[in-house]
N, C-alpha and C positions, 0 to 999 in steps of 0.2 A: 220577436225582434232580435236582431243581432247587434251587439255592442261592437261596432266596427273598430273603434279605437283600440279595443283590447282583444278583438278577434275571438270572442266567445259569446255564447248564447245568454240572453237574459232568461230568468226563470220562466216567463210566459212562453217564450219560444220553445224551451225544452218541453214544456207541458203539451204544447200544440203539435209538436213534430212526432210522427210515428217512430217507434223504437227502431233503432238501427239506421235511420236516415242520416247520411253524412251532411255536414254543414259545408257548403262551398266556401272557399276562402275568398274574402272580398278585398283584403289588403295584404301586402307582404310584410316582412319583418321591419322594413323601413317606412311603413305607413303609406306606400304607394299602392295604387289599385293592383289587384292580383292579375296575373297574365290573362285570364279569360276576360276580365273587364277591360284591360288595355287593348286586347284585340277587337273587342266589340266597339270600343271608342274609335279605334283606328278605322274600322269598317265604316262607321257612321261618318267619320271625317272624310274618307275617300269618296263616299257616296255624295256628300254635300259638295265636295270639290268638283265632282263630275257634273252636278246640277249647274254650277256656275260656269264651268268650262264649256259644257255643251251649249249653253245659251250663247256664249261668245262665239263658238264655232258655227252654230246654225245661223246666227244673225250676220256674221262676217261673210260666210261663203254661200248662204242660201241652200242648205243641205236638204231642204224640202220637208222638214218636220213642221216647224211653225213658220219658217221663212222660205219663200220660194226663191229660186235663183235670181229672178228678175228684181226682187226686192232686197237682195243681199247688199251688205255695206260696201263690198268691193265693186259692186255694179251701180253705185250711187244711191242706194236705198238708205233710209234712215232707221236705225235700230230703236229710236224712241218715238218716232212720229205716230205709228199706229196705236200703240198702247196709250201713251200720254195724250195723243190728240183725239182719240175717240172713246177709249175705254175708261178714262179717268172720270170719276163722278164724285159727288159729295162736296164737303166744305172747302176742299183745296183744289177744285176743278180749275179755276182760273189760273192759279199758280202753275199747275202741271201743263195746262194747255199752252201757257206762255213759253214753257221749256221744250215742248214737243217739236222735234225735227231740227232744233238748233245745233250747230256744229259743236258748241260747248257741251251741251247735254249728251250728244252722241259720243263724242270722244271720251268724256268723263265716265259715262256708263260702260263703254266697252273696255276701257282701261280697268275699271273696277271689276268687271266680270272676269277678265283674264288674270288679273293679279290675285283676286280672292281664290279663284279656282285653282290656279297653279300653286299658290301657297298652301292651300289645304291638301292638295294631292301630294306635294312634296313634304308636308309636315313642318314647314319653316315659316317664321313670321306669324305664328299662330295668333298673337295678340292683335297684330295689324289686320290679319284676315278676319278675325272674329269681330273686331270693331267695325271695319269696313263693311263686312257682310251683314252685320246687325243693322247698321245705318241704312244700307241699300234695301234690305228686306223690309224694314219698318217704313221706309219711304214708299216702297211698292204697296204695302198694306194701306198707307194713308192716301194713296191715289184712288182707291176704290171704296171709300167709306160710305155707308157701312158695307162690310163684306156680304157677298150673295148668300152664303149658307149659315151665317151666324150673326148675332147683333154686333159683335165687336171682334171676335177672334177668327183668324184663319191661319193657314200654314206659314205665312210670312213671319208672324210673331213667334211661332214655334221654331222656325229656322233660326231666328235671331237668338232665342234663348239657348238652343242647342249649340250654336257657334260659340257663345260665351262659355258654356259648360266645357266644351272641348278644349278651349284655351286654358281654363282654370285647371283642368285635369292633365294637361301636358300630352294631349292625344297625338301630337306630332312626333313623339319619341318612339312610338311603335309603328312598324311598317312605314316609316318615314325618315326623313333626314334631321329631325328635330334634335336628337341627341348630339349629332355631329355639328349642326348649326349652332348650338348653344356653346360650343367650345371655340368658336371663331373669335379672333380679337375684337371684331366689330360688335358682336353680341355681348361679349364680356364687358366692353366699355359702355354699351347701350342695352342693358338687359330687357328693356321694353320691346326690343326687336325679336325676342325669343318667340 
């Protein structure tokens, strides 16, 4: 094991590591994640941002991946009707069926997808993106209880947890505008917008 706070090996780690094997740095002198860790987090942030942004683009324009052009939002299709209207199952089925295809649900869902995806890709508003993304993915998880491949866990809960970790670790500062965003007067006055 590595004592991250002090950047040195514990005795057990020293015994188990082959002689001459370097220890990769995990934190820098200021206690921030080391560059390799920051770039890995930035890559995960960008990938999750693309997941949300792609869902928005496909549902809006019917790019043919999951949404045909005829069912695109710009052609009068509903981005929530198919999933919430037919795929929802479990204890919350009635609630989700009542939302399926409503203008309120469609608009709110699409705003959430584009806002979360854009914030993640730009690396700004990470707390808002993490909170919104976690709420959205947990709702998507709760719409299909129990999940098909596990008694309770699926990728939506993993996405929610990863989004929160990205916000905690400041993942928007690497390969993103998070560092610049944090210096704006608005964010200085309202630090929860970081």
